[in-house]
N, CA, C, O and CB atoms as a CASP TS submission, in Angstrom:
PFRMAT TS
TARGET T0000
AUTHOR 0000-0000-0000
METHOD Language model
MODEL 1
PARENT N/A
ATOM      1  N   MET     1     124.738 127.293 209.588  1.00  0.00           N
ATOM      2  CA  MET     1     125.990 126.454 209.540  1.00  0.00           C
ATOM      3  C   MET     1     125.530 124.956 209.667  1.00  0.00           C
ATOM      4  O   MET     1     125.753 124.204 208.718  1.00  0.00           O
ATOM      5  CB  MET     1     127.054 126.867 210.761  1.00  0.00           C
ATOM      6  N   GLY     2     124.873 124.468 210.840  1.00  0.00           N
ATOM      7  CA  GLY     2     124.422 123.159 211.137  1.00  0.00           C
ATOM      8  C   GLY     2     123.143 122.823 210.355  1.00  0.00           C
ATOM      9  O   GLY     2     123.182 122.964 209.133  1.00  0.00           O
ATOM     10  N   GLY     3     122.303 122.503 210.789  1.00  0.00           N
ATOM     11  CA  GLY     3     121.001 122.072 210.400  1.00  0.00           C
ATOM     12  C   GLY     3     121.090 121.619 208.906  1.00  0.00           C
ATOM     13  O   GLY     3     122.066 121.883 208.202  1.00  0.00           O
ATOM     14  N   GLY     4     120.024 120.932 208.484  1.00  0.00           N
ATOM     15  CA  GLY     4     119.990 120.315 207.231  1.00  0.00           C
ATOM     16  C   GLY     4     118.972 120.851 206.344  1.00  0.00           C
ATOM     17  O   GLY     4     118.933 120.562 205.148  1.00  0.00           O
ATOM     18  N   GLY     5     118.043 121.728 206.990  1.00  0.00           N
ATOM     19  CA  GLY     5     117.005 122.230 206.129  1.00  0.00           C
ATOM     20  C   GLY     5     115.643 121.315 206.067  1.00  0.00           C
ATOM     21  O   GLY     5     115.093 120.799 207.040  1.00  0.00           O
ATOM     22  N   ALA     6     115.240 121.237 204.737  1.00  0.00           N
ATOM     23  CA  ALA     6     114.199 120.288 204.707  1.00  0.00           C
ATOM     24  C   ALA     6     114.422 119.055 203.849  1.00  0.00           C
ATOM     25  O   ALA     6     113.937 118.846 202.737  1.00  0.00           O
ATOM     26  CB  ALA     6     113.033 120.941 204.283  1.00  0.00           C
ATOM     27  N   HIS     7     115.325 118.188 204.624  1.00  0.00           N
ATOM     28  CA  HIS     7     115.883 117.146 203.779  1.00  0.00           C
ATOM     29  C   HIS     7     115.049 115.829 204.342  1.00  0.00           C
ATOM     30  O   HIS     7     115.411 114.687 204.058  1.00  0.00           O
ATOM     31  CB  HIS     7     117.641 117.038 203.929  1.00  0.00           C
ATOM     32  N   GLY     8     114.021 116.079 205.079  1.00  0.00           N
ATOM     33  CA  GLY     8     113.202 114.944 205.582  1.00  0.00           C
ATOM     34  C   GLY     8     113.633 114.807 206.966  1.00  0.00           C
ATOM     35  O   GLY     8     114.585 115.463 207.388  1.00  0.00           O
ATOM     36  N   GLY     9     112.880 113.858 207.814  1.00  0.00           N
ATOM     37  CA  GLY     9     113.140 113.415 209.106  1.00  0.00           C
ATOM     38  C   GLY     9     111.798 113.632 209.885  1.00  0.00           C
ATOM     39  O   GLY     9     110.770 114.164 209.466  1.00  0.00           O
ATOM     40  N   THR    10     112.032 113.135 211.027  1.00  0.00           N
ATOM     41  CA  THR    10     110.932 113.141 212.091  1.00  0.00           C
ATOM     42  C   THR    10     111.064 114.150 213.019  1.00  0.00           C
ATOM     43  O   THR    10     112.055 114.174 213.750  1.00  0.00           O
ATOM     44  CB  THR    10     110.859 111.922 212.841  1.00  0.00           C
ATOM     45  N   THR    11     110.019 115.162 213.106  1.00  0.00           N
ATOM     46  CA  THR    11     110.018 116.323 214.132  1.00  0.00           C
ATOM     47  C   THR    11     109.335 115.850 215.310  1.00  0.00           C
ATOM     48  O   THR    11     108.200 115.374 215.275  1.00  0.00           O
ATOM     49  CB  THR    11     109.305 117.646 213.615  1.00  0.00           C
ATOM     50  N   TYR    12     110.168 116.007 216.561  1.00  0.00           N
ATOM     51  CA  TYR    12     109.464 115.758 217.890  1.00  0.00           C
ATOM     52  C   TYR    12     109.844 117.107 218.817  1.00  0.00           C
ATOM     53  O   TYR    12     110.998 117.508 218.967  1.00  0.00           O
ATOM     54  CB  TYR    12     110.039 114.212 218.642  1.00  0.00           C
ATOM     55  N   LYS    13     108.769 117.672 219.354  1.00  0.00           N
ATOM     56  CA  LYS    13     109.040 118.745 220.355  1.00  0.00           C
ATOM     57  C   LYS    13     110.149 119.764 219.629  1.00  0.00           C
ATOM     58  O   LYS    13     111.173 120.120 220.212  1.00  0.00           O
ATOM     59  CB  LYS    13     109.644 118.041 221.848  1.00  0.00           C
ATOM     60  N   GLY    14     109.789 120.196 218.227  1.00  0.00           N
ATOM     61  CA  GLY    14     110.551 121.351 217.688  1.00  0.00           C
ATOM     62  C   GLY    14     112.046 120.791 217.387  1.00  0.00           C
ATOM     63  O   GLY    14     112.909 121.611 217.072  1.00  0.00           O
ATOM     64  N   TYR    15     112.384 119.358 217.479  1.00  0.00           N
ATOM     65  CA  TYR    15     113.720 118.874 217.035  1.00  0.00           C
ATOM     66  C   TYR    15     113.574 117.983 215.961  1.00  0.00           C
ATOM     67  O   TYR    15     112.860 116.987 216.081  1.00  0.00           O
ATOM     68  CB  TYR    15     114.486 118.206 218.099  1.00  0.00           C
ATOM     69  N   THR    16     114.143 118.224 214.979  1.00  0.00           N
ATOM     70  CA  THR    16     114.045 117.344 213.704  1.00  0.00           C
ATOM     71  C   THR    16     115.063 116.044 213.707  1.00  0.00           C
ATOM     72  O   THR    16     116.279 116.233 213.745  1.00  0.00           O
ATOM     73  CB  THR    16     114.407 118.303 212.382  1.00  0.00           C
ATOM     74  N   ILE    17     114.656 115.078 213.677  1.00  0.00           N
ATOM     75  CA  ILE    17     115.675 113.934 213.894  1.00  0.00           C
ATOM     76  C   ILE    17     115.932 113.354 212.300  1.00  0.00           C
ATOM     77  O   ILE    17     115.030 112.803 211.669  1.00  0.00           O
ATOM     78  CB  ILE    17     114.979 112.619 215.051  1.00  0.00           C
ATOM     79  N   PRO    18     117.143 113.542 211.820  1.00  0.00           N
ATOM     80  CA  PRO    18     117.039 113.098 210.198  1.00  0.00           C
ATOM     81  C   PRO    18     116.989 111.560 210.206  1.00  0.00           C
ATOM     82  O   PRO    18     117.322 110.847 211.153  1.00  0.00           O
ATOM     83  CB  PRO    18     118.463 113.628 209.193  1.00  0.00           C
ATOM     84  N   HIS    19     116.572 111.199 209.137  1.00  0.00           N
ATOM     85  CA  HIS    19     116.497 109.735 208.765  1.00  0.00           C
ATOM     86  C   HIS    19     117.834 109.191 208.322  1.00  0.00           C
ATOM     87  O   HIS    19     118.491 109.815 207.489  1.00  0.00           O
ATOM     88  CB  HIS    19     115.472 109.506 207.630  1.00  0.00           C
ATOM     89  N   ASN    20     118.190 108.257 208.747  1.00  0.00           N
ATOM     90  CA  ASN    20     119.307 107.183 208.298  1.00  0.00           C
ATOM     91  C   ASN    20     119.503 106.859 206.875  1.00  0.00           C
ATOM     92  O   ASN    20     118.516 106.562 206.202  1.00  0.00           O
ATOM     93  CB  ASN    20     119.031 105.873 208.900  1.00  0.00           C
ATOM     94  N   LYS    21     120.545 106.882 206.409  1.00  0.00           N
ATOM     95  CA  LYS    21     120.895 106.540 204.869  1.00  0.00           C
ATOM     96  C   LYS    21     120.805 104.991 205.084  1.00  0.00           C
ATOM     97  O   LYS    21     121.061 104.482 206.175  1.00  0.00           O
ATOM     98  CB  LYS    21     122.574 107.147 204.212  1.00  0.00           C
ATOM     99  N   ARG    22     120.437 104.286 204.005  1.00  0.00           N
ATOM    100  CA  ARG    22     120.368 102.809 203.932  1.00  0.00           C
ATOM    101  C   ARG    22     121.765 102.148 204.465  1.00  0.00           C
ATOM    102  O   ARG    22     121.892 101.327 205.373  1.00  0.00           O
ATOM    103  CB  ARG    22     120.061 102.366 202.372  1.00  0.00           C
ATOM    104  N   TRP    23     122.730 102.710 203.686  1.00  0.00           N
ATOM    105  CA  TRP    23     124.048 101.973 203.890  1.00  0.00           C
ATOM    106  C   TRP    23     124.557 102.297 205.480  1.00  0.00           C
ATOM    107  O   TRP    23     125.303 101.582 206.150  1.00  0.00           O
ATOM    108  CB  TRP    23     125.242 102.540 202.681  1.00  0.00           C
ATOM    109  N   HIS    24     124.024 103.402 205.829  1.00  0.00           N
ATOM    110  CA  HIS    24     124.497 103.579 207.384  1.00  0.00           C
ATOM    111  C   HIS    24     123.871 102.450 208.247  1.00  0.00           C
ATOM    112  O   HIS    24     124.540 101.794 209.046  1.00  0.00           O
ATOM    113  CB  HIS    24     123.992 105.095 208.048  1.00  0.00           C
ATOM    114  N   THR    25     122.531 102.267 208.032  1.00  0.00           N
ATOM    115  CA  THR    25     121.707 101.157 208.719  1.00  0.00           C
ATOM    116  C   THR    25     122.434  99.919 208.443  1.00  0.00           C
ATOM    117  O   THR    25     122.879  99.342 209.435  1.00  0.00           O
ATOM    118  CB  THR    25     120.172 101.038 208.193  1.00  0.00           C
ATOM    119  N   ILE    26     122.644  99.396 207.303  1.00  0.00           N
ATOM    120  CA  ILE    26     123.245  98.150 206.845  1.00  0.00           C
ATOM    121  C   ILE    26     124.576  98.142 207.596  1.00  0.00           C
ATOM    122  O   ILE    26     124.773  97.143 208.288  1.00  0.00           O
ATOM    123  CB  ILE    26     123.414  98.066 205.215  1.00  0.00           C
ATOM    124  N   ALA    27     125.496  99.054 207.580  1.00  0.00           N
ATOM    125  CA  ALA    27     126.907  98.975 208.069  1.00  0.00           C
ATOM    126  C   ALA    27     126.808  98.839 209.667  1.00  0.00           C
ATOM    127  O   ALA    27     127.520  98.037 210.272  1.00  0.00           O
ATOM    128  CB  ALA    27     127.798 100.346 207.598  1.00  0.00           C
ATOM    129  N   GLY    28     125.927  99.633 210.281  1.00  0.00           N
ATOM    130  CA  GLY    28     125.692  99.489 211.541  1.00  0.00           C
ATOM    131  C   GLY    28     125.398  98.083 212.009  1.00  0.00           C
ATOM    132  O   GLY    28     126.017  97.586 212.950  1.00  0.00           O
ATOM    133  N   LYS    29     124.417  97.423 211.326  1.00  0.00           N
ATOM    134  CA  LYS    29     123.830  96.112 211.792  1.00  0.00           C
ATOM    135  C   LYS    29     125.101  95.123 211.463  1.00  0.00           C
ATOM    136  O   LYS    29     125.260  94.126 212.167  1.00  0.00           O
ATOM    137  CB  LYS    29     122.289  95.670 210.927  1.00  0.00           C
ATOM    138  N   GLY    30     125.872  95.369 210.542  1.00  0.00           N
ATOM    139  CA  GLY    30     127.010  94.463 210.201  1.00  0.00           C
ATOM    140  C   GLY    30     128.093  94.515 211.246  1.00  0.00           C
ATOM    141  O   GLY    30     128.565  93.481 211.718  1.00  0.00           O
ATOM    142  N   LEU    31     128.504  95.774 211.624  1.00  0.00           N
ATOM    143  CA  LEU    31     129.418  95.907 212.593  1.00  0.00           C
ATOM    144  C   LEU    31     129.061  95.479 214.024  1.00  0.00           C
ATOM    145  O   LEU    31     129.887  95.016 214.810  1.00  0.00           O
ATOM    146  CB  LEU    31     129.777  97.177 212.571  1.00  0.00           C
ATOM    147  N   CYS    32     127.722  95.678 214.303  1.00  0.00           N
ATOM    148  CA  CYS    32     127.133  95.162 215.504  1.00  0.00           C
ATOM    149  C   CYS    32     127.161  93.703 215.628  1.00  0.00           C
ATOM    150  O   CYS    32     127.382  93.112 216.685  1.00  0.00           O
ATOM    151  CB  CYS    32     125.800  95.595 215.611  1.00  0.00           C
ATOM    152  N   ALA    33     126.891  93.072 214.333  1.00  0.00           N
ATOM    153  CA  ALA    33     126.883  91.484 214.478  1.00  0.00           C
ATOM    154  C   ALA    33     128.355  90.945 214.627  1.00  0.00           C
ATOM    155  O   ALA    33     128.587  90.051 215.441  1.00  0.00           O
ATOM    156  CB  ALA    33     126.175  90.748 213.115  1.00  0.00           C
ATOM    157  N   THR    34     129.333  91.473 213.860  1.00  0.00           N
ATOM    158  CA  THR    34     130.746  91.422 214.100  1.00  0.00           C
ATOM    159  C   THR    34     131.058  91.517 215.646  1.00  0.00           C
ATOM    160  O   THR    34     131.505  90.587 216.317  1.00  0.00           O
ATOM    161  CB  THR    34     131.440  92.571 213.314  1.00  0.00           C
ATOM    162  N   MET    35     130.786  92.659 216.064  1.00  0.00           N
ATOM    163  CA  MET    35     130.966  92.825 217.557  1.00  0.00           C
ATOM    164  C   MET    35     130.645  91.600 218.251  1.00  0.00           C
ATOM    165  O   MET    35     131.505  90.880 218.758  1.00  0.00           O
ATOM    166  CB  MET    35     130.108  93.934 218.126  1.00  0.00           C
ATOM    167  N   TRP    36     129.270  91.341 218.274  1.00  0.00           N
ATOM    168  CA  TRP    36     128.661  90.021 219.034  1.00  0.00           C
ATOM    169  C   TRP    36     129.489  88.857 219.118  1.00  0.00           C
ATOM    170  O   TRP    36     129.855  88.268 220.135  1.00  0.00           O
ATOM    171  CB  TRP    36     127.417  89.505 218.371  1.00  0.00           C
ATOM    172  N   PHE    37     129.821  88.515 217.515  1.00  0.00           N
ATOM    173  CA  PHE    37     130.225  87.171 217.192  1.00  0.00           C
ATOM    174  C   PHE    37     131.611  87.313 217.917  1.00  0.00           C
ATOM    175  O   PHE    37     131.953  86.389 218.655  1.00  0.00           O
ATOM    176  CB  PHE    37     130.246  86.763 215.499  1.00  0.00           C
ATOM    177  N   TRP    38     132.316  88.243 217.786  1.00  0.00           N
ATOM    178  CA  TRP    38     133.649  88.363 218.427  1.00  0.00           C
ATOM    179  C   TRP    38     133.551  88.149 220.050  1.00  0.00           C
ATOM    180  O   TRP    38     134.354  87.360 220.547  1.00  0.00           O
ATOM    181  CB  TRP    38     134.265  89.844 218.072  1.00  0.00           C
ATOM    182  N   ILE    39     132.583  88.831 220.920  1.00  0.00           N
ATOM    183  CA  ILE    39     132.423  88.751 222.187  1.00  0.00           C
ATOM    184  C   ILE    39     132.032  87.177 222.566  1.00  0.00           C
ATOM    185  O   ILE    39     132.480  86.685 223.602  1.00  0.00           O
ATOM    186  CB  ILE    39     131.399  89.809 222.574  1.00  0.00           C
ATOM    187  N   PHE    40     131.189  86.428 221.689  1.00  0.00           N
ATOM    188  CA  PHE    40     130.773  85.132 222.091  1.00  0.00           C
ATOM    189  C   PHE    40     132.118  84.322 221.792  1.00  0.00           C
ATOM    190  O   PHE    40     132.420  83.440 222.597  1.00  0.00           O
ATOM    191  CB  PHE    40     129.395  84.592 221.269  1.00  0.00           C
ATOM    192  N   TYR    41     132.868  84.535 220.798  1.00  0.00           N
ATOM    193  CA  TYR    41     134.160  83.636 220.616  1.00  0.00           C
ATOM    194  C   TYR    41     134.970  83.797 221.607  1.00  0.00           C
ATOM    195  O   TYR    41     135.430  82.791 222.147  1.00  0.00           O
ATOM    196  CB  TYR    41     134.957  83.869 219.431  1.00  0.00           C
ATOM    197  N   ARG    42     135.306  85.015 222.040  1.00  0.00           N
ATOM    198  CA  ARG    42     136.192  85.171 223.279  1.00  0.00           C
ATOM    199  C   ARG    42     135.549  84.545 224.592  1.00  0.00           C
ATOM    200  O   ARG    42     136.211  83.870 225.379  1.00  0.00           O
ATOM    201  CB  ARG    42     136.472  86.741 223.536  1.00  0.00           C
ATOM    202  N   ALA    43     134.318  84.806 224.741  1.00  0.00           N
ATOM    203  CA  ALA    43     133.568  84.187 225.863  1.00  0.00           C
ATOM    204  C   ALA    43     133.916  82.580 225.974  1.00  0.00           C
ATOM    205  O   ALA    43     134.233  81.977 226.999  1.00  0.00           O
ATOM    206  CB  ALA    43     131.944  84.429 225.612  1.00  0.00           C
ATOM    207  N   LYS    44     133.763  82.014 224.563  1.00  0.00           N
ATOM    208  CA  LYS    44     133.790  80.721 224.597  1.00  0.00           C
ATOM    209  C   LYS    44     135.313  80.134 224.814  1.00  0.00           C
ATOM    210  O   LYS    44     135.482  79.033 225.338  1.00  0.00           O
ATOM    211  CB  LYS    44     133.134  80.278 223.360  1.00  0.00           C
ATOM    212  N   GLN    45     136.528  81.045 224.321  1.00  0.00           N
ATOM    213  CA  GLN    45     137.729  80.694 224.754  1.00  0.00           C
ATOM    214  C   GLN    45     138.307  81.180 226.013  1.00  0.00           C
ATOM    215  O   GLN    45     139.171  80.491 226.555  1.00  0.00           O
ATOM    216  CB  GLN    45     138.478  80.968 223.861  1.00  0.00           C
ATOM    217  N   ASP    46     137.948  82.233 226.515  1.00  0.00           N
ATOM    218  CA  ASP    46     138.484  82.555 227.940  1.00  0.00           C
ATOM    219  C   ASP    46     137.267  82.922 228.940  1.00  0.00           C
ATOM    220  O   ASP    46     137.565  83.671 229.871  1.00  0.00           O
ATOM    221  CB  ASP    46     139.563  83.862 227.865  1.00  0.00           C
ATOM    222  N   GLY    47     135.978  82.493 228.852  1.00  0.00           N
ATOM    223  CA  GLY    47     134.996  82.792 229.550  1.00  0.00           C
ATOM    224  C   GLY    47     135.375  82.111 231.092  1.00  0.00           C
ATOM    225  O   GLY    47     135.265  82.895 232.034  1.00  0.00           O
ATOM    226  N   ALA    48     135.733  80.959 231.353  1.00  0.00           N
ATOM    227  CA  ALA    48     135.971  80.304 232.557  1.00  0.00           C
ATOM    228  C   ALA    48     137.192  81.180 233.366  1.00  0.00           C
ATOM    229  O   ALA    48     137.205  81.394 234.578  1.00  0.00           O
ATOM    230  CB  ALA    48     136.369  78.713 232.215  1.00  0.00           C
ATOM    231  N   VAL    49     138.063  81.563 232.526  1.00  0.00           N
ATOM    232  CA  VAL    49     139.023  82.497 233.102  1.00  0.00           C
ATOM    233  C   VAL    49     138.665  83.789 233.525  1.00  0.00           C
ATOM    234  O   VAL    49     139.109  84.267 234.569  1.00  0.00           O
ATOM    235  CB  VAL    49     139.964  82.686 232.283  1.00  0.00           C
ATOM    236  N   LEU    50     137.837  84.425 232.727  1.00  0.00           N
ATOM    237  CA  LEU    50     137.180  85.744 233.161  1.00  0.00           C
ATOM    238  C   LEU    50     136.359  85.582 234.315  1.00  0.00           C
ATOM    239  O   LEU    50     136.364  86.490 235.146  1.00  0.00           O
ATOM    240  CB  LEU    50     136.324  86.348 232.091  1.00  0.00           C
ATOM    241  N   LEU    51     135.611  84.508 234.510  1.00  0.00           N
ATOM    242  CA  LEU    51     134.608  84.499 235.560  1.00  0.00           C
ATOM    243  C   LEU    51     135.178  83.715 236.773  1.00  0.00           C
ATOM    244  O   LEU    51     134.460  83.222 237.642  1.00  0.00           O
ATOM    245  CB  LEU    51     133.257  83.860 235.040  1.00  0.00           C
ATOM    246  N   GLY    52     136.693  83.636 236.752  1.00  0.00           N
ATOM    247  CA  GLY    52     137.332  83.088 238.007  1.00  0.00           C
ATOM    248  C   GLY    52     137.093  81.677 238.188  1.00  0.00           C
ATOM    249  O   GLY    52     137.297  81.226 239.315  1.00  0.00           O
ATOM    250  N   MET    53     136.593  80.701 237.044  1.00  0.00           N
ATOM    251  CA  MET    53     136.482  79.397 237.418  1.00  0.00           C
ATOM    252  C   MET    53     137.655  78.367 237.174  1.00  0.00           C
ATOM    253  O   MET    53     137.749  77.220 237.610  1.00  0.00           O
ATOM    254  CB  MET    53     135.375  78.972 236.806  1.00  0.00           C
ATOM    255  N   ARG    54     138.502  79.054 236.386  1.00  0.00           N
ATOM    256  CA  ARG    54     139.940  78.423 236.387  1.00  0.00           C
ATOM    257  C   ARG    54     140.971  79.417 236.127  1.00  0.00           C
ATOM    258  O   ARG    54     140.712  80.586 235.845  1.00  0.00           O
ATOM    259  CB  ARG    54     140.105  77.309 235.316  1.00  0.00           C
ATOM    260  N   HIS    55     142.334  78.857 236.243  1.00  0.00           N
ATOM    261  CA  HIS    55     143.303  79.893 236.082  1.00  0.00           C
ATOM    262  C   HIS    55     143.704  79.755 234.642  1.00  0.00           C
ATOM    263  O   HIS    55     143.392  78.716 234.060  1.00  0.00           O
ATOM    264  CB  HIS    55     144.519  79.782 237.090  1.00  0.00           C
ATOM    265  N   PRO    56     144.351  80.676 234.020  1.00  0.00           N
ATOM    266  CA  PRO    56     144.852  80.348 232.672  1.00  0.00           C
ATOM    267  C   PRO    56     145.866  79.431 232.467  1.00  0.00           C
ATOM    268  O   PRO    56     145.972  79.034 231.307  1.00  0.00           O
ATOM    269  CB  PRO    56     145.270  81.394 232.090  1.00  0.00           C
ATOM    270  N   TRP    57     146.712  78.947 233.361  1.00  0.00           N
ATOM    271  CA  TRP    57     147.636  77.893 233.128  1.00  0.00           C
ATOM    272  C   TRP    57     147.081  76.514 233.405  1.00  0.00           C
ATOM    273  O   TRP    57     147.785  75.531 233.177  1.00  0.00           O
ATOM    274  CB  TRP    57     148.818  78.114 233.931  1.00  0.00           C
ATOM    275  N   ASP    58     145.754  76.379 233.922  1.00  0.00           N
ATOM    276  CA  ASP    58     145.220  75.174 234.177  1.00  0.00           C
ATOM    277  C   ASP    58     145.166  74.253 232.769  1.00  0.00           C
ATOM    278  O   ASP    58     145.150  74.791 231.662  1.00  0.00           O
ATOM    279  CB  ASP    58     143.820  75.434 234.835  1.00  0.00           C
ATOM    280  N   GLY    59     145.146  73.039 232.923  1.00  0.00           N
ATOM    281  CA  GLY    59     145.035  72.282 231.770  1.00  0.00           C
ATOM    282  C   GLY    59     146.265  72.090 230.594  1.00  0.00           C
ATOM    283  O   GLY    59     146.202  71.313 229.642  1.00  0.00           O
ATOM    284  N   HIS    60     147.164  72.819 230.850  1.00  0.00           N
ATOM    285  CA  HIS    60     148.309  72.803 230.077  1.00  0.00           C
ATOM    286  C   HIS    60     149.589  72.164 230.817  1.00  0.00           C
ATOM    287  O   HIS    60     150.639  72.797 230.925  1.00  0.00           O
ATOM    288  CB  HIS    60     148.563  74.210 229.653  1.00  0.00           C
ATOM    289  N   ASP    61     149.430  70.931 231.292  1.00  0.00           N
ATOM    290  CA  ASP    61     150.358  70.121 232.184  1.00  0.00           C
ATOM    291  C   ASP    61     151.469  69.680 231.297  1.00  0.00           C
ATOM    292  O   ASP    61     152.636  69.921 231.604  1.00  0.00           O
ATOM    293  CB  ASP    61     149.638  68.842 232.884  1.00  0.00           C
ATOM    294  N   ASP    62     151.097  68.936 230.027  1.00  0.00           N
ATOM    295  CA  ASP    62     152.249  68.537 229.238  1.00  0.00           C
ATOM    296  C   ASP    62     153.026  69.169 228.380  1.00  0.00           C
ATOM    297  O   ASP    62     154.040  68.605 227.968  1.00  0.00           O
ATOM    298  CB  ASP    62     151.992  67.750 228.649  1.00  0.00           C
ATOM    299  N   HIS    63     152.685  70.461 227.955  1.00  0.00           N
ATOM    300  CA  HIS    63     153.426  71.416 227.122  1.00  0.00           C
ATOM    301  C   HIS    63     153.609  70.806 225.979  1.00  0.00           C
ATOM    302  O   HIS    63     154.268  71.474 225.182  1.00  0.00           O
ATOM    303  CB  HIS    63     154.680  71.882 227.632  1.00  0.00           C
ATOM    304  N   ALA    64     153.194  69.571 225.534  1.00  0.00           N
ATOM    305  CA  ALA    64     153.810  68.954 224.311  1.00  0.00           C
ATOM    306  C   ALA    64     152.589  69.462 222.928  1.00  0.00           C
ATOM    307  O   ALA    64     152.935  69.768 221.786  1.00  0.00           O
ATOM    308  CB  ALA    64     153.959  66.962 224.621  1.00  0.00           C
ATOM    309  N   HIS    65     151.450  69.436 223.344  1.00  0.00           N
ATOM    310  CA  HIS    65     150.579  69.778 222.303  1.00  0.00           C
ATOM    311  C   HIS    65     150.771  68.942 221.081  1.00  0.00           C
ATOM    312  O   HIS    65     150.867  69.405 219.945  1.00  0.00           O
ATOM    313  CB  HIS    65     150.730  71.161 221.987  1.00  0.00           C
ATOM    314  N   GLY    66     150.821  67.687 221.396  1.00  0.00           N
ATOM    315  CA  GLY    66     150.895  66.713 220.321  1.00  0.00           C
ATOM    316  C   GLY    66     152.172  66.733 219.263  1.00  0.00           C
ATOM    317  O   GLY    66     152.202  66.078 218.221  1.00  0.00           O
ATOM    318  N   HIS    67     153.158  67.562 219.708  1.00  0.00           N
ATOM    319  CA  HIS    67     154.552  67.326 219.015  1.00  0.00           C
ATOM    320  C   HIS    67     155.297  66.231 219.358  1.00  0.00           C
ATOM    321  O   HIS    67     156.123  65.821 218.543  1.00  0.00           O
ATOM    322  CB  HIS    67     155.430  68.364 219.224  1.00  0.00           C
ATOM    323  N   GLY    68     155.135  65.572 220.616  1.00  0.00           N
ATOM    324  CA  GLY    68     156.096  64.741 220.977  1.00  0.00           C
ATOM    325  C   GLY    68     157.328  65.343 221.496  1.00  0.00           C
ATOM    326  O   GLY    68     157.346  66.562 221.666  1.00  0.00           O
ATOM    327  N   HIS    69     158.496  64.540 221.803  1.00  0.00           N
ATOM    328  CA  HIS    69     159.692  65.194 222.156  1.00  0.00           C
ATOM    329  C   HIS    69     160.722  64.858 220.843  1.00  0.00           C
ATOM    330  O   HIS    69     161.910  65.033 221.110  1.00  0.00           O
ATOM    331  CB  HIS    69     160.247  64.620 223.694  1.00  0.00           C
ATOM    332  N   ALA    70     160.528  64.560 219.946  1.00  0.00           N
ATOM    333  CA  ALA    70     161.285  64.218 218.667  1.00  0.00           C
ATOM    334  C   ALA    70     161.848  65.716 218.552  1.00  0.00           C
ATOM    335  O   ALA    70     163.068  65.821 218.424  1.00  0.00           O
ATOM    336  CB  ALA    70     160.271  63.583 217.231  1.00  0.00           C
ATOM    337  N   HIS    71     161.169  66.741 218.581  1.00  0.00           N
ATOM    338  CA  HIS    71     161.790  67.979 217.990  1.00  0.00           C
ATOM    339  C   HIS    71     163.042  68.503 219.080  1.00  0.00           C
ATOM    340  O   HIS    71     164.080  69.105 218.803  1.00  0.00           O
ATOM    341  CB  HIS    71     160.498  69.224 217.779  1.00  0.00           C
ATOM    342  N   GLU    72     162.589  68.089 220.265  1.00  0.00           N
ATOM    343  CA  GLU    72     163.916  68.577 221.270  1.00  0.00           C
ATOM    344  C   GLU    72     164.943  67.770 221.236  1.00  0.00           C
ATOM    345  O   GLU    72     166.048  68.201 221.568  1.00  0.00           O
ATOM    346  CB  GLU    72     163.651  68.663 222.774  1.00  0.00           C
ATOM    347  N   HIS    73     164.773  66.439 220.827  1.00  0.00           N
ATOM    348  CA  HIS    73     165.842  65.532 220.625  1.00  0.00           C
ATOM    349  C   HIS    73     166.619  66.138 219.510  1.00  0.00           C
ATOM    350  O   HIS    73     167.816  66.357 219.690  1.00  0.00           O
ATOM    351  CB  HIS    73     165.370  64.086 220.325  1.00  0.00           C
ATOM    352  N   GLU    74     165.932  66.493 218.128  1.00  0.00           N
ATOM    353  CA  GLU    74     166.683  66.841 217.017  1.00  0.00           C
ATOM    354  C   GLU    74     167.452  68.213 217.317  1.00  0.00           C
ATOM    355  O   GLU    74     168.572  68.426 216.853  1.00  0.00           O
ATOM    356  CB  GLU    74     165.745  66.926 215.780  1.00  0.00           C
ATOM    357  N   ALA    75     166.862  69.001 218.016  1.00  0.00           N
ATOM    358  CA  ALA    75     167.511  70.246 218.339  1.00  0.00           C
ATOM    359  C   ALA    75     168.736  70.324 219.190  1.00  0.00           C
ATOM    360  O   ALA    75     169.636  71.149 219.033  1.00  0.00           O
ATOM    361  CB  ALA    75     166.613  71.003 218.922  1.00  0.00           C
ATOM    362  N   SER    76     168.696  69.458 220.040  1.00  0.00           N
ATOM    363  CA  SER    76     169.952  69.081 220.941  1.00  0.00           C
ATOM    364  C   SER    76     170.930  68.299 220.206  1.00  0.00           C
ATOM    365  O   SER    76     172.109  68.626 220.348  1.00  0.00           O
ATOM    366  CB  SER    76     169.564  68.239 222.206  1.00  0.00           C
ATOM    367  N   SER    77     170.651  67.334 219.454  1.00  0.00           N
ATOM    368  CA  SER    77     171.667  66.686 218.592  1.00  0.00           C
ATOM    369  C   SER    77     172.244  67.582 217.520  1.00  0.00           C
ATOM    370  O   SER    77     173.389  67.431 217.094  1.00  0.00           O
ATOM    371  CB  SER    77     171.077  65.487 217.933  1.00  0.00           C
ATOM    372  N   SER    78     171.441  68.492 217.110  1.00  0.00           N
ATOM    373  CA  SER    78     172.221  69.383 215.951  1.00  0.00           C
ATOM    374  C   SER    78     172.954  70.326 216.481  1.00  0.00           C
ATOM    375  O   SER    78     173.788  70.865 215.754  1.00  0.00           O
ATOM    376  CB  SER    78     171.354  70.115 214.959  1.00  0.00           C
ATOM    377  N   SER    79     172.824  70.738 217.831  1.00  0.00           N
ATOM    378  CA  SER    79     173.859  71.709 218.390  1.00  0.00           C
ATOM    379  C   SER    79     175.022  70.924 218.966  1.00  0.00           C
ATOM    380  O   SER    79     175.880  71.600 219.533  1.00  0.00           O
ATOM    381  CB  SER    79     173.237  72.653 219.527  1.00  0.00           C
ATOM    382  N   SER    80     175.181  69.712 218.919  1.00  0.00           N
ATOM    383  CA  SER    80     176.288  69.121 219.515  1.00  0.00           C
ATOM    384  C   SER    80     177.184  68.906 218.358  1.00  0.00           C
ATOM    385  O   SER    80     176.620  68.706 217.282  1.00  0.00           O
ATOM    386  CB  SER    80     175.960  67.844 220.310  1.00  0.00           C
ATOM    387  N   PRO    81     178.468  68.912 218.382  1.00  0.00           N
ATOM    388  CA  PRO    81     179.324  68.712 217.233  1.00  0.00           C
ATOM    389  C   PRO    81     179.668  67.039 217.105  1.00  0.00           C
ATOM    390  O   PRO    81     179.990  66.223 217.967  1.00  0.00           O
ATOM    391  CB  PRO    81     180.729  69.669 217.444  1.00  0.00           C
ATOM    392  N   SER    82     179.468  66.917 215.749  1.00  0.00           N
ATOM    393  CA  SER    82     179.500  65.370 215.296  1.00  0.00           C
ATOM    394  C   SER    82     180.909  65.107 215.340  1.00  0.00           C
ATOM    395  O   SER    82     181.721  66.017 215.169  1.00  0.00           O
ATOM    396  CB  SER    82     178.865  65.007 213.750  1.00  0.00           C
ATOM    397  N   HIS    83     181.349  63.586 215.619  1.00  0.00           N
ATOM    398  CA  HIS    83     182.792  63.303 215.565  1.00  0.00           C
ATOM    399  C   HIS    83     182.815  62.457 214.140  1.00  0.00           C
ATOM    400  O   HIS    83     183.877  62.014 213.703  1.00  0.00           O
ATOM    401  CB  HIS    83     183.390  62.403 217.013  1.00  0.00           C
TER
END
């Protein structure tokens, strides 16, 4: 049922380790690289919070994010009825 017969591989102490196909090796390296890029990206974004060096809400005092208060004024003036 199992076993692959004589398809090649390395035999060590009676156990034959099959050789990887080229696409398995390339796909594995690509997925590994993607994983590490994602880990480093998230560490850059959230590393200080994860290590307890700052709180997630630190540094967001203004809540404006460059939008100013014009959009708040427009929203409140559009909801009030005009005379």
